[in-house]
N, C-alpha and C positions, 0 to 999 in steps of 0.2 A: 647213371647221372641224368638220363632223360634227354630227349631231342632238343635242339635249339628252339623249336616252336613251343614246346612245353615250357621251357625255361622262360621264354619271352612272355608267354601267357601268364605264368605265375608272377613275374615281375610286374606286369601290367595290373594284375589284381591287387598286388601289394601296394602299388602306387596309388590306385584308386581308393584303397582303404585308408592309406596315409592322408591323401587329399581330403577324403571325407571327414577324418578325425580333425585335421587342421581347420577345415571350414566350420565344423561343429564347435571347436574351441573358440574360433574367432567370433562366431555368432553368439556363443555364450558370453564371451567377453564384452561384445557390443551391447547385448541385452542387459548384462550386469551393470554397465555404465548407465544405460537408459534407466534401469531400476533405481540406481543410486540417485540420479538427478530428478527422477520422478518423486522419490522420497523427499528430497530437498524442497520440492515444489508443493507437494500435497500433504505432507505429514505435519500437523500443527506443532508437535514438539520440536521439530527442526527449525521452525520459523521464529521461535522465541529468542530474543537477543541475549547474548552473553555480556561479558565485561572485557572487551579486547584491549583497552587502553590502561595506562598506569600513571598514577600520581607520583611525581618525583620530588615534590616539595610544595609547601603552602604557607600562607600567612592568612590573616583575617580578610585581606582585600585582594589576594591573588593566589592562583594555583598554577604550579608547574606540572606539565604533562609530557610524557615521552612523545616525540613527534610521530604522527601517523597521518594518513590521508584525511582522517576525520578531525583530529585535534587542531589542525591548522585552518579549518574552515571559518569563514567570517560569520559574524552575527551572534545572536543570543541563543544559548543552548541550555538544556538541562544536563547536569552532571549527576549520574546515578551510580550507586554501588549497592552491595547486598543489604546494607542496613541504613541507608541514608540518601539524601539528595541535596543538591545545591543548584543555584542558577548562575551560570557564568556568561560573561560578555565577550567583548572583542579581544583579539590577540594583541598584547601590548609589547611583546618582545619574542624574538626567536634567536636562540643561541645554541649552536651545535645541533644536537638532537633533542633539544628541549623547547617546549612552547609555553610561554607565560600568558595566562588569560586573567582578566579581572573577574572578581567574585562579586556578583550583584546581590545575592542573599544566600543565607545558609552558611555552614562551616565545612570547608573541604575535609576529606578524610586524611588519615595519616599517610606518610610517605610509604610507597610500595603497594598501596591499595589498588586493586583492579577496578576499573570504572568503565562507563560508556558515556558518550555524548549522545543526548537524546533530543531529537528535533522537536518532539512534542513539549519539551521544556518542563511542564508540570506533571506530577504523578498523582496528585490528589483528586479532589472533586471541585466543582465550581465554588463552593463555600470556602474550602481550604485554600484554593489557589487565588481567588479574587474577591472573596467575601460576598458572593452572590447567592441569594436564596434559591433553592432548587428542590425538586421532589425526586426521591428514588421511586421509580415506577416499574411495573412489570408489563411487558408486551407479550401477549399470548400469540405464540407462533404455532405452526403445525407440529413442531417437535416438543413444545412445552413453553413455559414462561422464560423470557429473556430480559435481564435487567436493563434499564435505561435511565438517563438523567433527563428531567424535564425542567428547563429554565423558562419560566413564564414570560409573556410579553403581551402587548396590546394588539398586535396585528392578527388578522384572521388567516394570514399565510404563515405556516410554520416551516422551519428548516429542519430537515431530517439529516443528521450528521452521521456519516458512515466512514469509520476508520479503515486503515489498510491491513494487509496481511501481516499477522504477527503483532499488530498494534493493539491499542485499547481506546476506549472512549476519551482518554486524556488527550488524544490528538486534537480534539475539538476545543480544548481549553484555550488555545491561542486566539481563536476567533470569537468565542462566546461573548466576551465583554463588549466587543464592537456590535455584535448582533443584538445583544440585550439593550445597549444604549439606543439602538435604532428601533426598539420596541418589538423585535421579532422573537417569537417563542422558538426555542431550540429543543429538539428531542435528539439527544446523543445516544445512539443505540449500540447494542451488542448483537452478534449473530452467531449461528451455530459454530461450536468449537471454541468460542471465547470462554474465558474464566467466568463462571456463574451462569453461562447460557447452556442450553442442551447441546450435546454432541450430535454430529451427523450420524446416521445409521452405520456408515462404514468407518467413521472416525477420521475422515479425510476432508481437507479443503476441496471445494469444487470450483474455486477461482472465480466465483460469481454465478456459476451455472445453477446453483440451488440457493445460495445465500440471498439472492434477490428476493426470495419469498419471505424471508425474515424482515427485510426492509419494507416489503409490501405490507406485512403485518403491522409494522411501526406506523406506516402511513395511514392505515385503517384506524389505528389507535388515535392518531391525531384528528382524523376526520370525524371520528365518533365523539370527540371531546371539543368540538367547536371550530376546528380548522375548516376553512372553505376550500383551501388548496395548499399545496406543499411545494417547497424547493428542495431538491436533493443535492447534498454537498458531500462529495466523496474524495478521499485521499488515496492515491496509489491503487491497490486492489479494490478499494471502495469505489473508485471510478469505474472499474469493470463491473462491479455489482450494480451501480447506477445505470450503466449501459444496458445491462440485461433487464433491469426493471423497466426501462423505457421501451425496450423491445417486446417484452412479454407480459407485462402486468395489465390486467383489465382496468385498473384504476390509473394507468399512465396519463389519461387525459386530465387528471387532477394535478399533474405536475406542471407548474407554470414557469419553472426555471431550473437550471442546474449549475453548480459550481464544481469544477473538476480540477483538483490540485495534483499535478504530476501523475495523471491517471494512466492506468494500463489500458491503452486503446488497441493493443495487439499483443497477445501473449507470445506469439511466435517471435516478434521483433524484440520483445523484452527478454526472452530466453536466449536469443542470439547475442544480445548485448552482454548478458551475464556469462555466457560461454566465453566470449572474447575476454572478458575481465579475468576469467579463471585460466585462460590459456587452453581452453578446450575447443577442438574443432567445431565450428557451427554446423558441420554436416551431421553431428550427433543429435542436434535439436529434434529432427523428425523422429528419431528413435525414442527420445525422452517423451515426446508428445504421444507416440504410439503406445508406450507403456502406460502413460498417464491416462490415455483414453481407455485402455483396457482395465485399469484399476478403478477409474472414477467415472467412466462413461462420458467423456468430454469431447465436444466438437470444437477444436481450436479455431477453425475458420469463423465460427459464430462471434468470437470476441473481437474481430477486426472491424472496428466501427467505421473506418473509411470505406472498406469494401462492402460491409453489411450494416448500413446505418439503421438505427432503431426505428420502429414505427412512429414513435413520438419523438419529435426533435424540437424541444422548447428552447427559448433563448438560453445560451450557455456561456459561462465565463470559464475559459480554459487557461490555466496558469501552469507554467513549467519553468524550471531552472536550467540554465545552460550547463551547469556542472553535474547534472544528475548522472550518477554512475549505476543506477539500479533500473530505471525505466527510461528508454531512449527519448530524448527531447525531440528527435527528428520525427518520431511517430506523431507527436502532438502538432508539430509544424505541418506535417502532411495532412492531418485531419483538418486543421484550420484552413489550409490552402484548398482543400476539396469541399469545404463547407457550403459554399455558394451553389455548387453543382448538386449537392445533396439536399438543398432546401433547408439547411440547418443554420440558423442565425448564431454563429459562434464569434465571441470576442476573444482574441488570443493575446495573452500577456506573457512575455518572456522575461525572466529575471536573471540578469547576469550574475555568475559566480554562485548561484544557489544550488545546493545539493538536493538529493531526493526529498521532496515534500518540505523543503527548507526555505521557500520563498518568503514566508512570514519572518523567519529568523533573520534573514538578511536585511529586510526593510519592513519592520512591523507596521509603522504608520502608513506607508505607501500601500502595503498589502491590504490593510483594513479599509483604507479609503477606496481602493479599487473594488473591493467586494461590496461595501455598503452602497457605493454609487451605482453599481450594477443592479443590486437588489432593490433599490429605492422605488423604481416604478412598478416592481412586481409585488411588493410587500407593504403597500401603503396601509395606513390605519384602517381598522374595520369600520 
């Protein structure tokens, strides 16, 4: 049967083997979670929105929706389903688990249709949405040509409009009419991994770390066609892209202003918020960052604009909604508070009850006035 010492030695070896297996399984599990959330962050296919809400009834002037966090939000929204769109306004009634909203234009789909509420409101182009003449142009990037809309104007300062992660150029359709009325040309761009634009070599988002070069190509396009200077206008991840442009582009001195709407000013804090929303321990965020760094060669500290302000810090309008459940409003508050010490002239505007990139939706006229007043001294007539 063996001596007691031999038996104890054998038990110790077995215990070490079991402990090693358990640690290996735990590590594999943690890394698996990190890989999953890295995929949610980096893989373009996972960023495209679905149709999470449901129509429960409709008339020509109203639509009933199953209550959700989004369907109860205030303001004007697009209602989108697989084969159609409508524009809906304020909530007129809430009864039980149903939300009734007014229909501003379009015809709602039949009962039972899966839909989504779209903050960008319109899904067409400047002509279809607002009757504005525009040109479909191609911006030559390092990866190939990327489509863009050019809405002409009289100013020699152009706005380069940069949509967010999983979004489209249609994000800019809310502000284009006001910019056009002010005489400001708008170039609404696409970047790598967008529909119609070249894919990145690895097929992944780089969260602004490479996408800024496509926006730089768009700025060069503008400068080659008569612009003397540009304003960068970014929504959500578009804000992170703008930040990297200001930090790293050799033509950043041509940027005379920036508008950042619910921008990602820290990916770490954004991931922490989204972890809390999902009930996932925030301690796993560094694992997701580690895996994302391994997959896409990302330095997450670089995106923290308060800790690492860009080389170019032009006058900036920073807008954020208090109800943002995607990008933390506190990150924008902190950047605004730190601005003076950073030598960065930032005007911060906070919009009560506005969800992610939905400040315009809550108060269109107020939003447009804020933007055009800010841009007026930067984009006077040529």
